[in-house]
C-alpha positions in Angstrom: 0.1 0.4 0.2 1.2 3.2 -0.7 0.5 5.1 2.9 3.1 2.0 4.8 6.2 2.8 4.6 9.2 1.6 7.0 11.8 3.8 8.7 15.0 2.3 9.3 17.3 4.6 12.1 20.7 4.6 12.9 21.8 1.6 11.1 19.3 -0.5 11.7 19.3 -3.4 8.9 16.6 -3.5 6.3 16.1 -7.9 6.9 12.9 -9.1 7.7 10.4 -5.7 8.0 6.1 -7.1 8.6 6.1 -3.9 5.6 7.3 -1.6 3.5 10.9 -3.1 2.5 10.4 -1.9 -1.0 11.2 1.6 -0.2 12.3 2.3 3.4 13.1 5.3 4.7 16.5 5.7 6.2 17.6 8.1 9.1 20.3 8.4 10.8 21.8 11.1 13.7 25.2 9.8 13.9 28.0 7.5 12.4 28.7 7.7 8.8 26.9 9.7 6.4 24.1 11.3 9.0 21.7 13.1 7.4 19.5 14.4 10.6 21.2 16.4 13.2 20.2 18.0 16.5 21.5 20.3 18.7 20.8 21.8 22.0 22.0 25.7 21.8 23.1 28.3 24.6 23.6 25.4 27.0 25.3 26.8 30.3 28.0 24.9 31.6 27.3 25.4 34.9 23.6 24.3 34.5 24.3 21.2 32.7 24.2 17.4 34.6 23.9 13.9 32.9 20.4 12.9 31.8 19.9 8.7 32.2 20.2 6.9 28.9 16.5 6.5 28.4 16.0 9.8 27.7 18.8 10.6 25.2 17.0 7.4 23.3 13.6 9.4 24.0 15.0 12.6 22.2 16.2 10.4 19.3 13.5 8.6 18.8 11.0 11.7 18.7 13.6 13.0 16.3 13.0 10.1 14.2 9.2 10.1 14.6 9.3 14.1 13.5 11.7 13.5 10.4 10.0 10.8 9.4 6.6 12.7 9.8 7.7 15.5 7.5 10.0 12.9 4.8 6.6 10.8 4.3 3.2 12.5 1.9 -0.4 11.5 3.6 -1.8 10.7 0.1 -5.9 10.6 -0.2 -8.5 13.1 -0.2 -7.9 15.4 2.9 -10.6 18.0 2.9 -13.3 14.9 2.5 -12.8 13.3 5.6 -9.1 12.1 4.9 -9.5 9.4 2.9 -7.2 6.0 4.2 -4.7 6.5 2.4 -4.0 9.6 4.4 -3.7 8.1 7.5 -0.1 6.4 7.6 0.9 3.0 8.8 4.1 4.1 9.9 6.8 0.8 10.9 9.9 2.3 12.9 13.1 0.2 13.5 15.2 2.4 16.2 18.4 1.1 17.7 18.6 2.5 21.5 20.2 2.0 24.9 17.9 0.8 26.6 16.4 -1.6 24.5 14.4 -3.6 27.2 12.8 -0.9 28.8 11.5 0.2 25.2 10.6 -3.0 23.8 7.9 -3.7 27.6 4.6 -3.7 27.1 4.2 -0.7 29.1 6.1 1.7 27.7 5.7 0.9 24.1 1.8 0.9 24.3 1.9 4.1 25.8 4.3 5.6 23.3 2.1 3.7 20.2 -1.7 4.9 21.6 -0.3 8.5 21.9 1.3 9.1 18.7 -1.6 7.4 17.0 -3.8 9.7 18.8 -1.9 12.5 18.1 -1.4 12.4 14.5 -4.2 9.5 13.4 -1.4 7.5 12.5 -0.5 3.7 12.4 2.4 3.0 14.9 4.7 0.1 15.2 8.3 -0.1 16.8 11.0 -2.4 16.7 13.8 -1.1 18.9 17.4 -3.1 18.6 20.5 -2.4 21.4 22.9 0.4 19.7 26.1 -0.2 20.5 28.8 2.8 20.7 25.7 5.3 20.4 26.8 8.8 21.0 27.1 10.7 24.5 24.3 13.6 25.4 27.0 16.0 24.8 27.2 15.4 21.1 24.1 17.2 21.0 25.2 20.2 23.0 26.3 23.9 21.9 27.6 25.8 25.1 26.9 29.1 25.4 29.9 31.6 24.6 28.6 34.6 26.4 27.6 34.8 29.9 24.2 34.4 30.5 21.1 33.6 33.3 23.0 30.7 35.2 20.2 30.2 37.7 18.4 27.2 37.7 15.3 27.0 36.1 11.7 26.9 38.6 9.8 26.0 35.2 10.4 24.5 32.0 8.2 25.9 29.3 7.6 25.1 25.5 7.7 28.4 23.4 6.6 28.6 19.5 6.5 32.2 19.4 3.1 32.3 18.9 0.5 34.0 20.5 -0.4 31.6 23.2 3.2 30.6 24.2 3.8 34.7 24.4 1.0 34.8 26.9 2.7 31.9 29.0 5.9 33.1 28.9 4.3 36.6 29.9 2.8 34.8 33.0 5.3 32.9 33.7 8.5 35.5 33.9 6.3 39.0 33.8 3.4 38.1 36.3 4.6 35.7 38.7 8.4 36.4 38.3 9.3 32.9 38.3 12.7 31.6 37.0 12.0 29.8 33.3 13.7 27.8 30.6 11.8 28.2 27.6 12.3 25.1 24.6 12.1 26.5 21.1 12.4 24.8 18.0 14.1 26.4 15.4 12.0 25.2 12.5 13.1 27.5 9.8 15.6 30.7 9.2 12.9 32.7 7.9 11.1 33.0 11.5 14.3 33.0 13.4 15.2 37.3 13.1 11.2 37.5 14.4 11.8 35.2 17.6 15.2 36.8 18.6 13.5 39.8 18.5 10.6 38.6 20.4 12.8 37.4 23.1 14.4 40.3 23.3 11.3 42.4 24.0 10.3 39.7 26.6 14.0 40.0 28.7 13.1 44.0 28.9 9.9 42.6 30.3 10.9 41.0 32.7 13.9 42.6 33.8 14.2 40.5 37.5 13.3 37.3 36.1 14.6 37.4 31.8 13.8 34.0 30.9 16.5 31.5 29.5 16.1 30.8 26.2 17.3 27.0 24.8 16.9 26.6 21.2 17.2 23.4 19.5 17.3 23.1 15.7 16.9 19.6 13.6 18.8 20.4 10.3 18.3 17.6 7.5 20.7 17.2 4.5 18.6 15.8 2.5 16.0 18.5 1.4 13.6 15.5 0.4 12.9 15.0 4.4 10.5 18.0 4.1 7.4 17.2 2.1 4.6 16.9 4.4 3.4 20.3 6.0 0.8 18.8 8.8 3.7 17.4 10.9 1.1 15.9 13.6 3.9 14.7 16.0 5.7 18.2 15.9 4.5 18.3 20.1 6.1 15.0 20.8 9.5 16.4 19.5 8.4 19.8 21.7 7.4 17.4 24.9 10.6 15.1 24.2 13.3 18.1 24.5 11.2 19.8 27.0 11.5 16.9 29.0 15.3 15.8 28.7 16.2 19.9 29.8 13.7 19.1 32.8 15.7 15.8 33.6 19.3 18.1 33.1 17.6 20.5 36.2 16.0 18.0 38.2 12.8 18.7 38.0 9.5 16.8 37.0 6.9 19.2 35.3 6.9 20.8 31.9 4.3 22.9 30.8 2.9 23.6 27.4 0.6 26.9 27.4 -2.1 27.0 24.3 -6.0 28.2 24.8 -8.5 25.5 25.7 -10.0 25.9 22.7 -7.9 25.2 20.2 -6.5 22.3 22.7 -9.7 20.4 23.2 -9.7 20.2 19.4 -13.6 20.5 18.5 -13.4 20.9 15.1 -14.9 25.0 14.5 -15.9 24.0 11.3 -17.4 20.2 9.5 -14.3 20.8 6.9 -11.6 20.9 9.7 -11.7 17.2 10.9 -9.8 14.8 12.6 -5.4 15.4 12.5 -6.3 18.5 10.2 -7.1 20.5 13.6 -4.2 19.9 15.4 -4.0 17.9 19.2 -0.8 19.5 20.0 -1.9 20.0 23.5 -5.3 17.9 23.8 -5.4 16.9 27.5 -5.3 13.0 26.0 -2.3 13.8 23.9 -0.9 15.4 27.5 -1.5 12.7 29.9 -0.1 10.3 27.5 3.1 12.2 27.3 2.7 12.2 31.5 2.5 8.8 31.5 5.3 8.5 29.0 7.9 10.0 30.9 7.0 9.1 34.2 7.4 5.6 33.2 11.0 6.7 31.9 11.4 8.6 35.0 10.6 5.8 37.1 8.7 8.9 39.0 5.9 11.1 38.8 6.3 13.3 35.6 3.5 15.7 34.8 2.9 17.6 31.5 0.1 20.7 31.8 -1.2 23.4 30.0 -2.5 26.1 32.0 -4.4 28.0 29.3 -6.6 24.6 29.2 -9.6 27.5 30.7 -9.0 30.2 28.9 -9.4 31.4 25.1 -7.3 33.3 23.0 -9.6 36.9 23.9 -8.4 36.0 27.3 -5.0 35.2 26.6 -4.6 38.7 24.6 -6.2 40.4 28.1 -3.5 38.4 30.0 -1.0 39.7 28.0 -2.4 43.5 28.0 -2.9 43.2 31.7 1.2 42.5 32.5 1.7 45.8 30.3 3.4 43.5 27.5 0.7 44.3 24.5 3.3 45.5 22.8 4.6 42.4 21.8 1.4 40.7 20.4 2.6 42.2 16.6 5.8 40.0 17.5 4.5 37.0 17.7 4.1 34.9 14.6 0.7 32.3 14.6 0.3 31.9 11.2 1.3 27.7 9.4 2.0 29.2 5.9 4.9 30.3 7.0 6.5 30.0 3.4 4.2 32.6 2.7 5.6 35.1 5.0 7.2 38.5 3.6 8.6 41.4 5.7 5.0 43.0 5.1 2.5 40.2 5.3 3.5 38.6 8.5 0.4 36.0 8.4 -1.5 34.7 5.8 -5.0 36.0 7.3 -6.6 32.5 5.9 -5.7 29.5 7.7 -7.6 28.6 11.0 -4.7 29.7 13.2 -4.5 33.6 11.6 -8.3 33.3 11.9 -8.3 32.5 15.4 -5.4 35.2 16.0 -7.3 37.9 14.4 -11.1 37.0 16.1 -8.6 37.0 19.6 -7.2 40.2 18.8 -10.1 42.4 17.9 -12.0 40.7 20.6 -9.8 42.3 22.9 -10.2 45.6 21.7 -6.3 45.3 20.6 -6.5 45.9 17.0 -3.6 48.7 17.4 -0.9 46.1 18.4 -1.8 43.9 15.5 -1.5 45.9 12.2 -4.0 44.8 9.3 -1.5 45.4 7.2 0.6 42.2 8.7 -2.3 39.6 7.7 -2.0 39.6 3.4 -6.1 39.2 3.6 -8.1 41.0 5.9 -10.4 39.1 8.0 -13.6 41.0 7.8 -13.2 42.6 4.2 -10.3 40.4 2.2 -10.9 38.4 -1.1 -7.9 36.8 -2.3 -8.3 34.1 -5.2 -8.5 31.5 -3.0 -11.4 32.7 -0.7 -14.0 33.3 -3.4 -14.4 29.2 -3.6 -13.1 26.5 -2.1 -12.0 25.3 1.3 -10.9 28.5 2.7 -13.9 30.6 1.8 -15.8 27.7 3.3 -14.2 26.9 6.4 -14.7 30.6 6.9 -18.1 30.9 6.9 -18.5 27.6 8.6 -16.8 29.0 11.1 -18.7 31.9 12.3 -21.6 30.2 11.9 -20.7 27.8 14.0 -19.5 30.9 16.6 -23.2 31.8 15.9 -25.1 28.7 17.1 -22.7 27.6 19.9 -23.7 31.3 21.3 -27.2 30.6 21.7 -26.9 26.8 22.9 -27.8 24.8 26.4 -25.3 22.8 27.7 -27.7 19.6 26.5 -27.7 20.9 22.6 -23.8 21.8 22.9 -23.3 18.2 23.7 -25.5 17.0 21.3 -24.1 18.8 18.6 -20.4 17.9 19.6 -20.0 14.3 20.4 -16.0 15.1 20.9 -16.9 17.0 23.7 -17.9 14.6 26.2 -15.3 12.0 24.9 -12.5 14.5 26.7 -14.2 14.3 30.2 -12.4 11.1 31.3 -9.3 13.2 30.8 -9.8 15.9 32.3 -9.4 16.1 36.3 -12.8 16.4 38.4 -16.2 15.4 38.2 -17.8 14.8 34.7 -20.7 17.5 35.8 -18.3 20.0 36.6 -16.1 19.8 33.5 -18.8 19.4 31.2 -19.9 22.6 32.2 -16.6 24.3 32.2 -15.8 22.7 28.6 -19.2 24.1 27.4 -18.7 27.5 29.1 -15.2 28.1 27.9 -16.8 27.6 24.1 -19.1 29.6 24.4 -17.6 32.3 26.1 -15.9 32.1 22.6 -18.6 32.2 20.3 -19.5 35.4 22.1 -16.0 36.8 21.3 -16.4 35.8 17.6 -20.0 36.9 17.0 -18.8 40.0 19.0 -16.6 40.7 16.5 -18.8 40.4 13.7 -21.9 42.6 15.2 -19.1 45.2 15.7 -18.1 44.9 11.9 -21.4 44.9 10.7 -22.3 48.0 12.4 -18.9 49.8 11.2 -19.8 48.4 7.6 -23.5 49.3 7.3 -23.4 51.5 4.5 -21.2 49.4 2.4 -23.7 46.1 3.6 -26.1 48.2 2.4 -24.7 49.4 -1.2 -23.2 46.0 -1.6 -20.0 48.0 -2.0 -17.5 45.2 0.0 -16.4 42.7 -2.0 -17.8 39.1 -3.2 -16.6 36.7 -0.9 -15.3 38.8 1.9 -16.5 37.6 5.8 -19.2 40.6 6.2 -20.6 39.5 2.4 -20.4 35.7 3.7 -22.8 36.7 6.8 -25.0 39.1 5.3 -25.7 38.0 2.0 -28.4 35.8 2.4 -27.8 34.7 -1.7 -27.5 30.6 -1.5 -25.4 30.8 -4.3 -22.8 33.1 -2.6 -22.9 31.7 0.7 -21.3 28.3 1.3 -24.5 26.2 3.1 -23.3 24.7 6.6 -25.4 22.1 7.8 -24.9 22.7 11.4 -27.7 20.2 13.1 -29.4 17.5 10.9 -32.8 17.6 10.8 -35.1 15.8 13.8 -35.9 12.4 12.5 -39.7 11.3 12.3 -39.5 8.2 12.0 -38.5 7.2 15.6 -40.2 5.5 18.2 -42.3 7.5 20.9 -40.3 6.0 23.9 -36.5 5.3 23.4 -33.6 5.9 25.8 -30.0 5.2 24.3 -26.6 6.4 23.4 -25.7 9.5 21.5 -22.2 9.4 21.2 -21.2 10.1 25.0 -24.6 11.4 25.7 -27.6 10.2 26.2 -30.5 10.6 23.8 -34.1 10.3 25.4 -37.3 10.7 23.8 -40.9 10.2 26.3 -44.0 10.0 24.4 -43.5 11.1 21.1 -42.0 14.4 22.5 -38.7 16.4 21.2 -35.6 14.4 22.3 -33.8 15.5 25.0 -30.2 15.1 25.3 -28.1 14.7 28.6 -24.5 14.8 29.4 -22.9 11.4 30.9 -23.8 10.1 33.8 -24.0 6.7 35.3 -27.4 7.0 36.4 -28.5 6.9 32.9 -26.9 3.3 32.0 -29.0 2.8 35.4 -32.2 3.9 33.7 -31.9 1.9 30.6 -31.4 -1.5 32.3 -34.5 -0.6 34.5 -36.8 0.8 31.4 -35.7 -2.1 29.1 -36.3 -4.5 31.4 -39.9 -3.0 33.7 -41.3 -4.8 36.4 -38.0 -6.7 37.0 -36.6 -6.2 40.1 -32.4 -5.5 40.1 -30.5 -5.7 42.9 -28.1 -2.5 43.3 -24.9 -4.5 43.3 -26.2 -6.2 39.8 -26.6 -2.9 38.3 -23.3 -1.8 39.7 -21.7 -4.6 37.9 -23.1 -4.6 34.9 -22.5 -0.9 34.4 -19.1 -1.4 35.7 -18.6 -3.8 33.1 -17.7 -6.8 35.5 -17.1 -10.2 34.4 -20.2 -12.4 35.0 -17.8 -14.4 37.5 -17.7 -11.5 39.6 -21.5 -11.3 39.4 -21.9 -15.2 40.5 -19.7 -14.6 43.1 -22.1 -11.8 44.7 -25.1 -14.1 44.2 -23.8 -17.0 46.3 -22.4 -14.4 48.7 -26.4 -14.2 49.6 -28.1 -12.1 47.1 -31.1 -13.6 45.1 -31.5 -11.7 41.5 -34.4 -14.0 40.2 -36.9 -11.8 38.3 -39.7 -13.0 40.4 -38.9 -11.1 43.7 -36.6 -8.5 45.4 -33.4 -9.4 46.6 -33.5 -8.5 50.3 -30.9 -9.8 52.8 -33.0 -10.9 55.6 -30.4 -11.0 58.4 -28.1 -7.6 60.1 -25.8 -9.9 60.6 -24.3 -11.1 57.4 -21.1 -12.3 57.6 -17.5 -10.8 57.0 -16.6 -9.4 54.2 -13.6 -11.4 54.3 -12.8 -14.5 57.0 -9.1 -14.6 58.9 -8.0 -16.9 56.3 -8.4 -15.3 53.6 -6.5 -11.7 55.2 -4.0 -14.0 56.2 -3.4 -14.8 52.4 -3.9 -11.3 51.7 -1.2 -10.3 53.4 1.3 -13.1 52.5 0.8 -12.6 48.8 1.5 -8.8 49.5 4.7 -10.0 51.5 5.1 -12.0 47.7 4.8 -9.2 45.6 7.2 -6.3 47.5 9.9 -9.0 47.4 9.5 -9.8 43.3 8.7 -5.7 43.2 12.1 -4.9 44.4 14.0 -8.0 42.6 12.0 -6.2 39.3 13.0 -2.9 40.5 16.8 -3.8 40.4 16.3 -5.0 36.5 14.3 -1.9 35.5 11.7 -4.1 34.1 9.0 -1.6 34.3 6.4 -3.9 32.5 6.5 -6.2 35.8 6.6 -3.7 37.9 3.3 -2.5 36.4 1.9 -5.9 36.8 2.7 -6.1 40.3 2.3 -2.9 41.6 -1.4 -3.5 40.0 -1.6 -6.4 42.2 -0.9 -5.0 45.3 -3.0 -1.9 44.8 -5.9 -3.9 44.3 -5.4 -6.5 47.3 -4.6 -3.4 49.5 -8.0 -2.1 48.3 -10.0 -5.4 49.1 -8.2 -5.0 52.7 -9.3 -1.7 53.0 -12.5 -2.5 51.9 -12.9 -5.4 54.2 -12.1 -3.1 57.6 -14.2 -1.0 59.2 -12.9 2.3 61.0 -11.7 0.4 64.2 -10.4 -2.3 62.2 -13.3 -4.5 62.5 -13.6 -6.8 59.7 -16.6 -5.0 57.6 -19.7 -7.2 57.5 -21.1 -8.1 54.0 -24.2 -5.7 54.6 -21.9 -2.9 54.9 -20.6 -3.0 51.4 -24.1 -3.4 50.3 -25.2 -0.8 51.9 -22.1 1.1 50.5 -23.3 -0.7 46.6 -26.8 0.7 47.1 -26.2 4.2 47.7 -23.7 4.4 44.9 -26.5 3.2 43.0 -29.6 4.9 44.3 -27.3 8.0 44.4 -26.6 8.2 40.7 -30.1 6.7 40.0 -31.7 10.2 41.8 -28.9 12.2 40.1 -30.0 11.3 36.9 -33.7 11.7 37.6 -32.9 15.4 38.8 -31.7 16.1 35.1 -34.9 14.6 33.6 -36.5 17.0 35.7 -34.8 19.8 35.0 -35.4 19.5 31.1 -38.4 17.0 30.6 -41.0 17.9 32.8 -43.5 15.0 31.7 -41.2 12.5 31.9 -40.1 13.5 35.5 -43.3 13.0 36.8 -44.0 9.4 35.1 -41.1 8.2 36.2 -41.7 9.9 39.8 -43.9 6.4 41.0 -42.8 3.9 38.8 -38.9 4.0 40.0 -39.3 1.6 43.0 -36.5 0.8 45.7 -37.3 -1.3 48.7 -34.4 -2.5 50.4 -31.3 -3.6 48.0 -33.3 -3.8 45.2 -34.5 -1.4 42.0 -37.7 -2.0 39.9 -39.4 0.3 36.9 -43.5 -0.5 37.3 -44.9 1.8 34.8 -48.5 2.4 35.6 -49.8 2.9 32.0 -48.0 -0.2 30.5 -45.4 1.9 28.3 -42.5 0.6 26.6 -39.2 1.5 26.1 -37.2 1.5 22.7 -33.2 0.3 24.6 -30.3 0.6 22.3 -26.6 0.7 22.4 -26.7 3.2 20.1 -29.3 4.9 17.7 -30.6 3.3 14.8 -28.8 4.0 11.7 -29.7 7.6 10.5 -30.3 9.0 13.6 -26.9 9.2 15.7 
């Protein structure tokens, strides 16, 4: 297949490849005839520390992945959903200093899962022993001049864009922290602007001037620069920053990117999948943190402090810090090759559109001159925007903002299923995180519509006279002619052939319809899983443990074990525990066996850690954690062994509280269904049942029928 390639790194042999053997890509960072050169510049000698071999492996792996990402072109129709050939299948064969570590199931699975989500490619890795690999000093170029030799408190990624500038200002100017800024010298065309920006930033942070550590990757073969998407670049950034953090004895790195871009909800149907960046998506940052923690053998954090800020709010932060004059020197455009001395931004890419809306929304247009944009956001029309993707994307971007600004939370999560899928990757309760996600995007939407409304007022006469050029943003918004304005489908029309009563999953949300009324969408909640089971089998009594096991996806063996412990799950009658002095959860023999097993695990853990066997360590720690949890649950406040009834009470409370929470959501949005469910949902002892008074039946499915998703 054209999208399958093998990448042979550092002199790795081409024998017995699983695929891509006909045309392998060869990359070499050392030895004879290297075609990739990596260098950390301006390193201060007093700060240099040796780093473990696995982190030297890390930066080489990240460099190979990044270079392959640039060298192997994506095929297929990018705009129309990105065809199969757009997603590449990449096999890397890389010599490393720690082959057992990198080949372990734990490390390799984290690496593959994170990169696959980041770039939407399919990754395979084969790690070989590296013989006579270079020392870390090979990649270091020490600073000639005397500089800031104080040890940094934070390591921050710095791209020279508006968000990363805001992060540097937040750290060095506002919080007055000593910070090392890691930046990738991607192209000479940007270097003068970023160097000037760094110099101006240093003038603002006089007491704690940032330490700038540029990293360059030079490829001798121009044929290694073919693909512009470069979705894996953040893995390279994070790996370089983590290596520097190791040098400084730190256990955290920070990306700064506004939450709307970070969460990656497509602003239009045309910006989907890997075309919209996942650089700082919570799932990606969590994957980085897990990988770096496994390599360091201790917790390592990768975070984005701007997750809950819009780009306009970042501009406000820059302004309040007295640094608004630096905005003009920040570079956000992805079309760097089109940059001129006058037009530093194209004005057409999604990053330029985001930036310009943010600056105008914050009222700082004077600090971001309009002439810096090749195409004016509001009134400009180049040939490229007259028809095709840029024009359609801009129209959809504004229309989506218009829709989101008027949405309720349930409408938002129904429209953007991806939003509910990210909840598990952000700390906090699902409801709290969901509301923060909704409020973030609604603030962004209102900032965009405010800019458009202001522009319409300012150009009212030109709009009335149709004096504005056809295809510009204001004409797209105001012209009702279907021939001139791309039609953007924001939400599908309601289906008319659905059953009158149903409850099923729609994305990660719950879709519920009662008595043929309008469908209601509810944010993710365990309580709706319980309701679905009850509504599906009306008149059936379920024990709370039975519901809990089913929803937790426990095995049938676990359910049978709970039944054999004294629960009756038959359909004919409720399962009620009749005795208050039910037996103990664990008897003394079981407790003694558990404790002996923990002693064995501790011995094996010491041995596994001595061998640096992370896979075995992770397996043993997981078993130890489970046994400790079981022992903890078995003992009460005074150390007494809990009775079975104590544990059943905890399960009953968990299930009933979840059901009550779901019913409160129903009451908020569907009063008729709420009134129907008040009495039919019965609880008796440890059991729950749904007994409808009017013989109503429900349609239940794992997902909506085809055509209604």
